[in-house]
MARSE-319543 format. One record per residue (C-alpha): residue in one letter; x, y negated, z negated. Coordinates in Angstrom, 1 decimal, m for minus. Layout:
<milos>
<milo code="A" x="X" y="Y" z="Z"/>
...
</milos>
This chain:
<milos>
<milo code="M" x="90.9" y="m158.2" z="m72.2"/>
<milo code="T" x="89.1" y="m161.0" z="m74.0"/>
<milo code="D" x="90.9" y="m164.0" z="m75.4"/>
<milo code="L" x="89.0" y="m165.9" z="m78.1"/>
<milo code="N" x="91.1" y="m168.5" z="m79.8"/>
<milo code="P" x="90.2" y="m171.5" z="m82.0"/>
<milo code="I" x="91.3" y="m175.1" z="m81.4"/>
<milo code="L" x="92.9" y="m176.3" z="m84.6"/>
<milo code="H" x="93.6" y="m179.8" z="m85.9"/>
<milo code="R" x="96.6" y="m179.3" z="m88.1"/>
<milo code="G" x="96.4" y="m180.8" z="m91.6"/>
<milo code="R" x="92.6" y="m181.5" z="m91.8"/>
<milo code="A" x="91.7" y="m178.5" z="m93.9"/>
<milo code="A" x="93.4" y="m176.2" z="m96.4"/>
<milo code="I" x="93.1" y="m173.0" z="m98.4"/>
<milo code="V" x="92.9" y="m174.1" z="m102.1"/>
<milo code="G" x="92.0" y="m170.9" z="m103.9"/>
<milo code="A" x="92.6" y="m167.1" z="m103.6"/>
<milo code="A" x="91.8" y="m164.1" z="m105.7"/>
<milo code="E" x="91.0" y="m160.4" z="m105.7"/>
<milo code="S" x="88.1" y="m158.8" z="m107.4"/>
<milo code="D" x="88.6" y="m155.7" z="m109.6"/>
<milo code="L" x="90.6" y="m153.1" z="m107.5"/>
<milo code="G" x="91.2" y="m149.4" z="m107.5"/>
<milo code="E" x="88.2" y="m147.4" z="m108.6"/>
<milo code="V" x="85.5" y="m149.6" z="m110.2"/>
<milo code="G" x="83.1" y="m146.8" z="m111.1"/>
<milo code="P" x="79.4" y="m146.5" z="m110.9"/>
<milo code="G" x="77.1" y="m149.6" z="m111.2"/>
<milo code="F" x="79.2" y="m151.8" z="m109.0"/>
<milo code="S" x="78.2" y="m152.7" z="m105.4"/>
<milo code="A" x="80.1" y="m154.2" z="m102.6"/>
<milo code="L" x="78.2" y="m157.5" z="m103.2"/>
<milo code="D" x="79.2" y="m157.4" z="m106.9"/>
<milo code="L" x="82.9" y="m157.2" z="m105.9"/>
<milo code="M" x="82.5" y="m159.9" z="m103.2"/>
<milo code="A" x="80.8" y="m162.2" z="m105.7"/>
<milo code="Q" x="83.5" y="m161.5" z="m108.3"/>
<milo code="G" x="86.2" y="m162.4" z="m105.8"/>
<milo code="V" x="84.3" y="m165.6" z="m105.0"/>
<milo code="Q" x="84.0" y="m166.6" z="m108.6"/>
<milo code="R" x="87.7" y="m165.9" z="m109.3"/>
<milo code="A" x="88.9" y="m167.7" z="m106.2"/>
<milo code="L" x="86.8" y="m170.7" z="m107.1"/>
<milo code="A" x="88.2" y="m170.7" z="m110.6"/>
<milo code="D" x="91.7" y="m170.6" z="m109.0"/>
<milo code="S" x="90.8" y="m173.6" z="m106.8"/>
<milo code="G" x="89.3" y="m175.8" z="m109.5"/>
<milo code="L" x="86.0" y="m175.8" z="m107.7"/>
<milo code="G" x="82.6" y="m174.3" z="m108.7"/>
<milo code="L" x="79.8" y="m172.4" z="m107.0"/>
<milo code="R" x="77.8" y="m175.6" z="m106.9"/>
<milo code="D" x="80.4" y="m177.0" z="m104.4"/>
<milo code="V" x="80.1" y="m174.1" z="m101.9"/>
<milo code="D" x="78.1" y="m174.7" z="m98.7"/>
<milo code="G" x="79.8" y="m172.2" z="m96.4"/>
<milo code="L" x="80.0" y="m168.4" z="m96.5"/>
<milo code="F" x="82.1" y="m166.3" z="m94.2"/>
<milo code="C" x="82.0" y="m162.6" z="m95.0"/>
<milo code="A" x="81.8" y="m159.0" z="m93.7"/>
<milo code="T" x="81.6" y="m155.5" z="m95.1"/>
<milo code="T" x="80.7" y="m152.1" z="m93.7"/>
<milo code="Q" x="78.3" y="m151.7" z="m96.6"/>
<milo code="S" x="75.8" y="m154.3" z="m95.5"/>
<milo code="R" x="74.6" y="m155.1" z="m91.9"/>
<milo code="M" x="73.6" y="m158.6" z="m93.1"/>
<milo code="A" x="76.5" y="m159.4" z="m95.4"/>
<milo code="G" x="76.1" y="m163.2" z="m95.1"/>
<milo code="L" x="72.4" y="m163.2" z="m95.9"/>
<milo code="A" x="73.0" y="m160.8" z="m98.8"/>
<milo code="L" x="75.8" y="m162.8" z="m100.3"/>
<milo code="A" x="73.9" y="m166.1" z="m99.9"/>
<milo code="E" x="71.0" y="m164.5" z="m101.8"/>
<milo code="Y" x="73.3" y="m163.0" z="m104.5"/>
<milo code="L" x="75.0" y="m166.4" z="m105.1"/>
<milo code="N" x="71.8" y="m168.4" z="m104.8"/>
<milo code="L" x="73.1" y="m170.5" z="m101.9"/>
<milo code="P" x="70.0" y="m170.7" z="m99.6"/>
<milo code="E" x="71.3" y="m173.6" z="m97.5"/>
<milo code="A" x="74.9" y="m172.4" z="m97.0"/>
<milo code="Y" x="76.3" y="m172.1" z="m93.5"/>
<milo code="I" x="76.8" y="m168.4" z="m92.8"/>
<milo code="D" x="79.1" y="m166.4" z="m90.5"/>
<milo code="S" x="79.3" y="m162.7" z="m90.9"/>
<milo code="T" x="80.9" y="m161.8" z="m87.6"/>
<milo code="S" x="82.7" y="m158.4" z="m87.9"/>
<milo code="T" x="85.7" y="m157.3" z="m85.9"/>
<milo code="G" x="86.7" y="m154.7" z="m88.4"/>
<milo code="G" x="89.8" y="m155.3" z="m90.6"/>
<milo code="S" x="90.8" y="m158.4" z="m88.6"/>
<milo code="S" x="87.4" y="m160.2" z="m89.4"/>
<milo code="F" x="88.8" y="m162.3" z="m92.1"/>
<milo code="M" x="91.5" y="m164.0" z="m90.0"/>
<milo code="G" x="88.7" y="m165.1" z="m87.7"/>
<milo code="H" x="86.6" y="m166.2" z="m90.7"/>
<milo code="L" x="89.5" y="m168.3" z="m91.9"/>
<milo code="A" x="89.9" y="m170.0" z="m88.5"/>
<milo code="R" x="86.2" y="m170.7" z="m88.2"/>
<milo code="A" x="86.0" y="m171.9" z="m91.8"/>
<milo code="V" x="88.8" y="m174.4" z="m91.1"/>
<milo code="Q" x="86.9" y="m175.5" z="m88.0"/>
<milo code="A" x="83.6" y="m175.8" z="m89.8"/>
<milo code="V" x="85.3" y="m178.0" z="m92.5"/>
<milo code="E" x="87.0" y="m180.1" z="m89.9"/>
<milo code="A" x="83.7" y="m180.6" z="m88.0"/>
<milo code="G" x="81.8" y="m181.5" z="m91.2"/>
<milo code="I" x="79.5" y="m178.5" z="m90.9"/>
<milo code="C" x="80.4" y="m177.6" z="m94.5"/>
<milo code="K" x="82.6" y="m179.1" z="m97.2"/>
<milo code="V" x="83.7" y="m176.0" z="m99.2"/>
<milo code="A" x="83.8" y="m172.6" z="m97.5"/>
<milo code="V" x="84.6" y="m169.2" z="m98.9"/>
<milo code="V" x="85.8" y="m166.2" z="m97.0"/>
<milo code="A" x="84.9" y="m163.1" z="m98.9"/>
<milo code="Y" x="84.9" y="m159.3" z="m98.8"/>
<milo code="G" x="83.9" y="m156.4" z="m101.0"/>
<milo code="S" x="83.7" y="m152.6" z="m100.8"/>
<milo code="T" x="83.2" y="m149.6" z="m103.1"/>
<milo code="Q" x="84.6" y="m147.2" z="m100.6"/>
<milo code="R" x="86.4" y="m145.1" z="m103.2"/>
<milo code="S" x="83.5" y="m144.9" z="m105.7"/>
<milo code="L" x="80.9" y="m144.0" z="m103.1"/>
<milo code="G" x="83.1" y="m142.0" z="m100.7"/>
<milo code="R" x="84.4" y="m143.1" z="m97.3"/>
<milo code="K" x="81.7" y="m141.3" z="m95.3"/>
<milo code="N" x="79.0" y="m143.2" z="m97.2"/>
<milo code="T" x="80.5" y="m146.6" z="m96.7"/>
<milo code="S" x="82.1" y="m146.5" z="m93.2"/>
<milo code="P" x="80.0" y="m144.4" z="m90.9"/>
<milo code="P" x="82.1" y="m143.5" z="m87.8"/>
<milo code="E" x="81.3" y="m145.0" z="m84.4"/>
<milo code="R" x="80.0" y="m142.2" z="m82.1"/>
<milo code="N" x="80.7" y="m142.5" z="m78.4"/>
<milo code="P" x="80.2" y="m140.1" z="m75.5"/>
<milo code="Y" x="83.9" y="m140.1" z="m74.5"/>
<milo code="E" x="85.5" y="m138.9" z="m77.7"/>
<milo code="A" x="82.8" y="m137.4" z="m79.9"/>
<milo code="P" x="82.7" y="m134.0" z="m78.0"/>
<milo code="F" x="86.3" y="m133.4" z="m79.0"/>
<milo code="K" x="85.5" y="m134.0" z="m82.7"/>
<milo code="P" x="88.4" y="m136.3" z="m83.6"/>
<milo code="F" x="89.1" y="m137.1" z="m87.2"/>
<milo code="L" x="88.9" y="m140.9" z="m87.0"/>
<milo code="P" x="90.6" y="m143.2" z="m87.6"/>
<milo code="P" x="93.7" y="m141.0" z="m88.4"/>
<milo code="T" x="93.6" y="m139.1" z="m85.1"/>
<milo code="A" x="93.6" y="m142.4" z="m83.1"/>
<milo code="Y" x="96.7" y="m143.7" z="m84.9"/>
<milo code="A" x="98.4" y="m140.3" z="m84.7"/>
<milo code="L" x="98.0" y="m140.6" z="m80.9"/>
<milo code="A" x="99.8" y="m144.0" z="m80.9"/>
<milo code="A" x="102.5" y="m142.6" z="m83.3"/>
<milo code="A" x="103.1" y="m139.5" z="m81.1"/>
<milo code="R" x="103.4" y="m141.6" z="m78.0"/>
<milo code="H" x="105.8" y="m144.0" z="m79.7"/>
<milo code="M" x="108.0" y="m141.0" z="m80.7"/>
<milo code="H" x="107.9" y="m139.6" z="m77.2"/>
<milo code="E" x="108.8" y="m142.8" z="m75.4"/>
<milo code="F" x="111.3" y="m144.3" z="m77.8"/>
<milo code="G" x="112.6" y="m141.4" z="m79.9"/>
<milo code="T" x="111.0" y="m142.8" z="m83.1"/>
<milo code="T" x="111.3" y="m140.2" z="m85.9"/>
<milo code="R" x="109.0" y="m139.1" z="m88.7"/>
<milo code="E" x="111.7" y="m140.2" z="m91.1"/>
<milo code="Q" x="111.4" y="m143.7" z="m89.7"/>
<milo code="L" x="107.7" y="m143.7" z="m90.1"/>
<milo code="A" x="108.2" y="m142.6" z="m93.7"/>
<milo code="E" x="110.5" y="m145.5" z="m94.3"/>
<milo code="V" x="107.5" y="m147.8" z="m93.9"/>
<milo code="A" x="105.6" y="m146.0" z="m96.7"/>
<milo code="V" x="108.7" y="m146.1" z="m98.9"/>
<milo code="A" x="109.2" y="m149.8" z="m98.4"/>
<milo code="A" x="105.5" y="m150.5" z="m99.2"/>
<milo code="R" x="105.8" y="m148.5" z="m102.4"/>
<milo code="Q" x="108.9" y="m150.4" z="m103.5"/>
<milo code="W" x="106.9" y="m153.6" z="m103.1"/>
<milo code="A" x="103.9" y="m152.1" z="m104.9"/>
<milo code="L" x="106.0" y="m151.3" z="m107.9"/>
<milo code="R" x="106.5" y="m155.0" z="m108.3"/>
<milo code="N" x="102.8" y="m155.7" z="m108.1"/>
<milo code="P" x="101.0" y="m155.3" z="m111.5"/>
<milo code="V" x="97.6" y="m154.6" z="m109.8"/>
<milo code="A" x="98.8" y="m152.2" z="m107.1"/>
<milo code="W" x="97.2" y="m148.7" z="m107.2"/>
<milo code="E" x="100.4" y="m146.7" z="m106.8"/>
<milo code="K" x="102.8" y="m146.8" z="m109.7"/>
<milo code="E" x="105.3" y="m144.0" z="m108.9"/>
<milo code="P" x="108.4" y="m144.3" z="m106.7"/>
<milo code="L" x="108.3" y="m142.6" z="m103.3"/>
<milo code="T" x="111.0" y="m141.1" z="m101.2"/>
<milo code="V" x="111.2" y="m140.3" z="m97.5"/>
<milo code="E" x="111.4" y="m136.6" z="m98.4"/>
<milo code="Q" x="108.2" y="m136.8" z="m100.3"/>
<milo code="V" x="106.4" y="m138.5" z="m97.4"/>
<milo code="L" x="107.6" y="m135.8" z="m95.0"/>
<milo code="A" x="106.6" y="m133.0" z="m97.5"/>
<milo code="S" x="103.1" y="m134.3" z="m98.2"/>
<milo code="R" x="99.9" y="m132.8" z="m96.6"/>
<milo code="M" x="99.6" y="m133.2" z="m92.9"/>
<milo code="V" x="96.5" y="m135.2" z="m91.9"/>
<milo code="S" x="96.9" y="m135.6" z="m88.1"/>
<milo code="H" x="100.3" y="m134.8" z="m86.6"/>
<milo code="P" x="102.7" y="m136.6" z="m87.0"/>
<milo code="L" x="101.0" y="m138.5" z="m89.9"/>
<milo code="T" x="101.0" y="m137.0" z="m93.4"/>
<milo code="I" x="98.8" y="m138.3" z="m96.2"/>
<milo code="R" x="101.5" y="m140.7" z="m97.2"/>
<milo code="D" x="101.5" y="m142.2" z="m93.7"/>
<milo code="C" x="97.9" y="m143.1" z="m94.3"/>
<milo code="C" x="96.4" y="m146.0" z="m96.3"/>
<milo code="L" x="94.7" y="m145.7" z="m99.7"/>
<milo code="V" x="91.0" y="m145.2" z="m100.1"/>
<milo code="S" x="90.1" y="m147.7" z="m102.8"/>
<milo code="D" x="87.5" y="m150.1" z="m104.1"/>
<milo code="G" x="88.1" y="m153.8" z="m104.0"/>
<milo code="G" x="87.2" y="m157.3" z="m102.8"/>
<milo code="G" x="88.3" y="m160.8" z="m102.9"/>
<milo code="A" x="88.0" y="m164.3" z="m101.5"/>
<milo code="I" x="89.8" y="m167.4" z="m100.4"/>
<milo code="V" x="88.4" y="m171.0" z="m100.6"/>
<milo code="V" x="88.8" y="m173.6" z="m97.8"/>
<milo code="T" x="88.1" y="m177.3" z="m98.0"/>
<milo code="S" x="89.3" y="m180.6" z="m96.5"/>
<milo code="A" x="92.9" y="m181.7" z="m96.9"/>
<milo code="E" x="91.7" y="m184.9" z="m98.6"/>
<milo code="R" x="89.8" y="m182.9" z="m101.3"/>
<milo code="A" x="92.7" y="m180.5" z="m101.6"/>
<milo code="R" x="95.0" y="m183.2" z="m102.8"/>
<milo code="R" x="92.8" y="m183.7" z="m105.8"/>
<milo code="L" x="92.8" y="m180.0" z="m106.8"/>
<milo code="P" x="95.2" y="m178.3" z="m109.1"/>
<milo code="K" x="96.9" y="m175.8" z="m106.8"/>
<milo code="P" x="99.2" y="m176.6" z="m103.8"/>
<milo code="P" x="97.2" y="m176.4" z="m100.6"/>
<milo code="V" x="98.1" y="m173.8" z="m97.9"/>
<milo code="H" x="97.4" y="m174.8" z="m94.3"/>
<milo code="L" x="96.5" y="m172.8" z="m91.2"/>
<milo code="L" x="99.1" y="m173.7" z="m88.6"/>
<milo code="G" x="98.2" y="m171.3" z="m85.8"/>
<milo code="A" x="95.7" y="m168.5" z="m84.9"/>
<milo code="G" x="95.5" y="m166.1" z="m82.0"/>
<milo code="H" x="92.9" y="m163.4" z="m81.3"/>
<milo code="V" x="92.9" y="m160.7" z="m78.6"/>
<milo code="T" x="90.7" y="m157.7" z="m78.1"/>
<milo code="T" x="91.8" y="m154.9" z="m75.8"/>
<milo code="H" x="89.3" y="m152.0" z="m76.3"/>
<milo code="L" x="87.0" y="m150.4" z="m78.9"/>
<milo code="T" x="87.7" y="m146.7" z="m78.5"/>
<milo code="I" x="91.3" y="m145.4" z="m78.5"/>
<milo code="S" x="90.7" y="m143.5" z="m75.2"/>
<milo code="N" x="90.3" y="m146.9" z="m73.6"/>
<milo code="M" x="93.4" y="m148.5" z="m75.1"/>
<milo code="P" x="95.4" y="m149.8" z="m72.1"/>
<milo code="N" x="98.8" y="m148.8" z="m73.6"/>
<milo code="L" x="99.2" y="m146.7" z="m76.8"/>
<milo code="V" x="102.5" y="m148.4" z="m77.7"/>
<milo code="E" x="101.7" y="m152.0" z="m77.0"/>
<milo code="T" x="98.8" y="m153.7" z="m78.9"/>
<milo code="G" x="97.0" y="m157.0" z="m78.5"/>
<milo code="A" x="99.2" y="m158.3" z="m81.3"/>
<milo code="R" x="101.8" y="m159.3" z="m78.7"/>
<milo code="R" x="99.5" y="m161.9" z="m77.0"/>
<milo code="A" x="97.8" y="m162.8" z="m80.3"/>
<milo code="G" x="101.1" y="m163.6" z="m81.8"/>
<milo code="E" x="102.2" y="m165.6" z="m78.8"/>
<milo code="I" x="99.1" y="m167.8" z="m79.1"/>
<milo code="A" x="99.5" y="m168.3" z="m82.9"/>
<milo code="Y" x="103.3" y="m169.1" z="m82.6"/>
<milo code="A" x="102.5" y="m171.7" z="m79.8"/>
<milo code="Q" x="99.8" y="m173.4" z="m81.9"/>
<milo code="A" x="102.0" y="m173.5" z="m85.0"/>
<milo code="G" x="105.2" y="m174.6" z="m83.1"/>
<milo code="V" x="107.2" y="m171.8" z="m84.7"/>
<milo code="G" x="108.7" y="m168.4" z="m83.7"/>
<milo code="P" x="109.4" y="m165.1" z="m85.4"/>
<milo code="R" x="112.7" y="m166.5" z="m86.8"/>
<milo code="D" x="110.9" y="m169.2" z="m88.7"/>
<milo code="I" x="108.7" y="m166.8" z="m90.6"/>
<milo code="D" x="109.7" y="m166.3" z="m94.3"/>
<milo code="V" x="107.2" y="m163.6" z="m95.3"/>
<milo code="V" x="105.2" y="m161.1" z="m93.1"/>
<milo code="G" x="102.0" y="m159.3" z="m93.8"/>
<milo code="V" x="100.8" y="m156.8" z="m91.2"/>
<milo code="Y" x="97.8" y="m154.5" z="m91.4"/>
<milo code="D" x="99.4" y="m151.2" z="m92.5"/>
<milo code="A" x="96.5" y="m148.7" z="m92.4"/>
<milo code="F" x="99.0" y="m146.2" z="m91.1"/>
<milo code="T" x="102.8" y="m146.3" z="m91.0"/>
<milo code="I" x="102.9" y="m146.6" z="m87.2"/>
<milo code="N" x="101.0" y="m149.9" z="m87.5"/>
<milo code="T" x="103.9" y="m151.7" z="m89.2"/>
<milo code="I" x="106.3" y="m150.5" z="m86.5"/>
<milo code="L" x="104.0" y="m151.5" z="m83.6"/>
<milo code="F" x="103.1" y="m154.9" z="m85.0"/>
<milo code="L" x="106.7" y="m155.9" z="m85.9"/>
<milo code="E" x="107.6" y="m155.1" z="m82.3"/>
<milo code="D" x="104.6" y="m156.8" z="m80.7"/>
<milo code="L" x="105.0" y="m159.9" z="m83.0"/>
<milo code="G" x="108.6" y="m160.4" z="m81.9"/>
<milo code="F" x="110.5" y="m159.4" z="m85.0"/>
<milo code="C" x="112.3" y="m156.7" z="m83.0"/>
<milo code="A" x="112.3" y="m155.4" z="m79.4"/>
<milo code="K" x="109.7" y="m152.9" z="m78.1"/>
<milo code="G" x="110.9" y="m149.4" z="m79.0"/>
<milo code="E" x="113.3" y="m150.6" z="m81.7"/>
<milo code="G" x="110.7" y="m150.7" z="m84.6"/>
<milo code="G" x="111.7" y="m147.4" z="m86.0"/>
<milo code="A" x="115.3" y="m148.5" z="m86.4"/>
<milo code="F" x="114.2" y="m151.9" z="m87.7"/>
<milo code="V" x="112.2" y="m150.6" z="m90.6"/>
<milo code="S" x="115.0" y="m148.2" z="m91.7"/>
<milo code="G" x="117.6" y="m148.6" z="m94.4"/>
<milo code="G" x="115.4" y="m150.8" z="m96.6"/>
<milo code="N" x="115.2" y="m153.6" z="m94.0"/>
<milo code="I" x="111.6" y="m154.5" z="m94.8"/>
<milo code="A" x="111.8" y="m153.4" z="m98.5"/>
<milo code="P" x="112.8" y="m155.7" z="m101.4"/>
<milo code="G" x="116.3" y="m157.0" z="m100.7"/>
<milo code="G" x="116.0" y="m156.4" z="m97.0"/>
<milo code="S" x="116.3" y="m159.0" z="m94.2"/>
<milo code="L" x="112.5" y="m159.3" z="m93.6"/>
<milo code="P" x="110.0" y="m159.2" z="m96.5"/>
<milo code="V" x="107.0" y="m157.2" z="m95.1"/>
<milo code="N" x="103.8" y="m156.4" z="m97.0"/>
<milo code="T" x="105.1" y="m157.8" z="m100.3"/>
<milo code="N" x="102.0" y="m156.8" z="m102.3"/>
<milo code="G" x="102.5" y="m153.1" z="m101.4"/>
<milo code="G" x="100.2" y="m153.1" z="m98.4"/>
<milo code="G" x="97.3" y="m150.9" z="m97.6"/>
<milo code="L" x="99.6" y="m147.9" z="m98.1"/>
<milo code="S" x="100.3" y="m148.6" z="m101.8"/>
<milo code="Y" x="98.4" y="m151.7" z="m103.1"/>
<milo code="C" x="94.8" y="m151.3" z="m102.1"/>
<milo code="H" x="92.7" y="m150.5" z="m99.0"/>
<milo code="P" x="88.9" y="m150.7" z="m99.4"/>
<milo code="G" x="88.3" y="m150.2" z="m95.7"/>
<milo code="M" x="88.7" y="m153.6" z="m94.2"/>
<milo code="Y" x="92.1" y="m154.9" z="m95.4"/>
<milo code="G" x="92.7" y="m158.2" z="m93.6"/>
<milo code="L" x="91.6" y="m160.5" z="m96.4"/>
<milo code="F" x="94.2" y="m159.1" z="m98.8"/>
<milo code="L" x="96.9" y="m160.1" z="m96.4"/>
<milo code="L" x="95.6" y="m163.7" z="m96.6"/>
<milo code="I" x="95.5" y="m163.6" z="m100.4"/>
<milo code="E" x="99.1" y="m162.4" z="m100.6"/>
<milo code="A" x="100.3" y="m165.0" z="m98.1"/>
<milo code="V" x="98.7" y="m167.8" z="m100.0"/>
<milo code="R" x="100.3" y="m166.6" z="m103.3"/>
<milo code="Q" x="103.7" y="m166.3" z="m101.7"/>
<milo code="L" x="103.5" y="m169.8" z="m100.3"/>
<milo code="R" x="102.5" y="m171.1" z="m103.7"/>
<milo code="G" x="105.3" y="m169.2" z="m105.4"/>
<milo code="E" x="103.0" y="m167.2" z="m107.6"/>
<milo code="C" x="104.2" y="m163.6" z="m107.0"/>
<milo code="G" x="106.6" y="m163.0" z="m109.9"/>
<milo code="D" x="109.0" y="m160.1" z="m109.3"/>
<milo code="R" x="108.0" y="m159.8" z="m105.7"/>
<milo code="Q" x="108.2" y="m163.5" z="m104.9"/>
<milo code="V" x="110.2" y="m164.3" z="m101.7"/>
<milo code="P" x="112.5" y="m167.2" z="m102.6"/>
<milo code="G" x="111.8" y="m170.5" z="m100.7"/>
<milo code="A" x="108.8" y="m169.1" z="m98.8"/>
<milo code="E" x="107.4" y="m171.9" z="m96.6"/>
<milo code="I" x="105.8" y="m170.1" z="m93.6"/>
<milo code="A" x="103.9" y="m166.8" z="m93.7"/>
<milo code="L" x="102.4" y="m164.7" z="m91.0"/>
<milo code="A" x="99.4" y="m162.5" z="m91.7"/>
<milo code="H" x="98.2" y="m160.1" z="m89.0"/>
<milo code="G" x="94.8" y="m158.4" z="m89.0"/>
<milo code="N" x="93.9" y="m155.2" z="m87.1"/>
<milo code="G" x="90.3" y="m154.1" z="m86.4"/>
<milo code="A" x="89.0" y="m150.6" z="m85.5"/>
<milo code="V" x="91.6" y="m148.4" z="m83.8"/>
<milo code="L" x="94.2" y="m151.0" z="m82.7"/>
<milo code="S" x="91.4" y="m152.8" z="m81.0"/>
<milo code="S" x="91.0" y="m156.3" z="m82.4"/>
<milo code="Q" x="94.3" y="m158.1" z="m83.2"/>
<milo code="Y" x="94.3" y="m161.5" z="m85.0"/>
<milo code="T" x="97.4" y="m163.3" z="m86.0"/>
<milo code="V" x="97.4" y="m166.3" z="m88.3"/>
<milo code="I" x="100.4" y="m168.4" z="m89.4"/>
<milo code="L" x="100.1" y="m170.3" z="m92.7"/>
<milo code="G" x="102.3" y="m173.0" z="m94.2"/>
<milo code="G" x="102.7" y="m174.7" z="m97.6"/>
<milo code="A" x="101.8" y="m178.3" z="m98.4"/>
<milo code="E" x="105.0" y="m179.6" z="m96.7"/>
<milo code="T" x="104.0" y="m178.1" z="m93.3"/>
<milo code="A" x="100.7" y="m180.1" z="m92.9"/>
</milos>
């Protein structure tokens, strides 16, 4: 197990802008870089800054092996500091932590964290080629669903978790999505519909699996001093924790306990808060089992109790814990690497900008990214201006 965690100096840097690109199915003629740049321009407009102010680029996409170089060329920022480290869907939590550190250290003054993908328009196989390894490839798994189905089946075996409880995660996400004007899914969903939908990899049906969409976005980071002169309330990174446990699912130490447990502990300790202090939660819900695993590992309920915890509308609008308030990867969007969208939603919730899905009085948000097949876990805790 590798433990890679940033040293943060609270209150020296802040997120000052956040925006998505076009989402859903953008059609022919758009590239991942187009959507990445569109997200950057919109996030800068949201922040009150311009492209001329940017001197740091943090980005990743499966559609370019040199995303940082490509984006710097696209935006005509030849002297920008670049970081295009990829840990899958958790990449952007790491990018945020390093962007904050870069601003604190004076390496750059305004950094953007960006992502873009045309996974739906081009087809998943053309945008996310599967990793091939000698341990699993001979068995021809359908990845990533097969990997997550293993975790779901093991959780059901050990703790009695039911398919109905998995379905409750998808239903709650859909209820939040119906309050989000830009969410892909627009129709109500029931537990019965989830169970009756096409089986993908037992016990996961198609409604237990995330969307396949196009999309992108960006957030903007600058110094706390500069943030005070900008139009939107700043959002601060209070804590960050990163743990990697494996790459291939056959090497995962424990199918029902992820690195989120340790990543969350590190982030909570840095932030000086605990699960009870979190007002709004965003977890990487590529599959319904993810939400159950991460809520357990991040301390919102005990190990094995996640199925009961997500039932009865507890994580849906009106429940005790608002989870994935934009509709999540299950109903809002999922272009392949979802972590950045968790950060965008957290920023908007802390600024009180979410309309019908706004969590009243939200002051502290948790966003948890997941990379590969439960492999890379990155927890960040964000707070509004009053938490600096």
